[in-house]
C-alpha positions as CSV (number, residue, x, y, z in Angstrom):
1,X,0.1,0.1,0.0
2,X,1.5,3.1,-1.0
3,X,-0.4,5.6,0.8
4,X,0.8,8.6,-1.9
5,X,-1.7,11.8,-3.1
6,X,-1.9,12.4,-6.6
7,X,-3.4,14.8,-8.7
8,X,-4.7,13.5,-12.3
9,X,-5.7,15.9,-15.5
10,X,-7.5,14.6,-18.4
11,X,-8.8,11.6,-15.4
12,X,-12.6,11.3,-17.4
13,X,-11.4,8.5,-19.9
14,X,-8.4,7.1,-21.5
15,X,-4.8,7.3,-19.8
16,X,-6.3,9.8,-17.5
17,X,-8.5,7.3,-16.2
18,X,-6.5,4.1,-16.4
19,X,-3.9,5.8,-14.2
20,X,-6.6,7.1,-11.4
21,X,-7.7,3.1,-11.6
22,X,-4.0,1.9,-11.1
23,X,-3.5,4.3,-8.6
24,X,-6.4,3.7,-6.3
25,X,-6.0,0.2,-6.6
26,X,-2.4,0.2,-5.2
27,X,-3.7,2.1,-2.2
28,X,-2.9,5.9,-3.4
29,X,-5.9,9.2,-3.0
30,X,-6.6,10.8,-6.0
31,X,-7.6,13.8,-7.3
32,X,-9.4,13.1,-10.5
33,X,-9.7,16.4,-12.5
34,X,-11.2,16.9,-15.7
35,X,-14.3,18.4,-17.6
36,X,-16.8,15.8,-18.0
37,X,-18.1,15.4,-14.5
38,X,-20.5,12.2,-14.8
39,X,-17.2,10.4,-16.5
40,X,-15.6,11.8,-13.7
41,X,-17.7,10.3,-11.5
42,X,-18.0,6.8,-13.0
43,X,-14.3,6.7,-13.4
44,X,-14.1,7.1,-8.8
45,X,-17.4,5.2,-8.6
46,X,-15.5,1.7,-7.7
47,X,-13.1,3.6,-5.5
48,X,-15.2,5.9,-3.4
49,X,-13.0,6.5,-0.4
50,X,-9.6,7.0,-2.4
51,X,-10.9,9.0,-5.7
52,X,-12.4,12.6,-5.4
53,X,-13.4,14.5,-8.7
54,X,-12.8,18.0,-9.5
55,X,-14.5,19.2,-12.6
56,X,-13.1,21.8,-14.5
57,X,-10.8,23.1,-17.9
58,X,-7.3,23.9,-17.3
59,X,-7.4,26.3,-20.1
60,X,-9.2,28.3,-17.9
61,X,-6.9,30.5,-15.2
62,X,-9.9,30.3,-12.8
63,X,-10.2,26.5,-12.7
64,X,-6.4,26.2,-12.2
65,X,-6.7,28.7,-9.8
66,X,-9.4,26.6,-8.1
67,X,-7.4,23.3,-8.4
68,X,-4.3,24.5,-6.7
69,X,-5.0,27.5,-4.7
């Protein structure tokens, strides 16, 4: 069990979703960030206590500020 914390962007599908899944399965905590809330929630659902969802678009300064602020 690793127990580290990670932020994964583009986490709603593809490689990002796979990274979230792999990290959560090994015991890490993950903030899954992306634009599609429904898809992010589907990625997070199997890992309810390990994965949190944040919705936004990194192209926008406000989303970036909210994420790291």
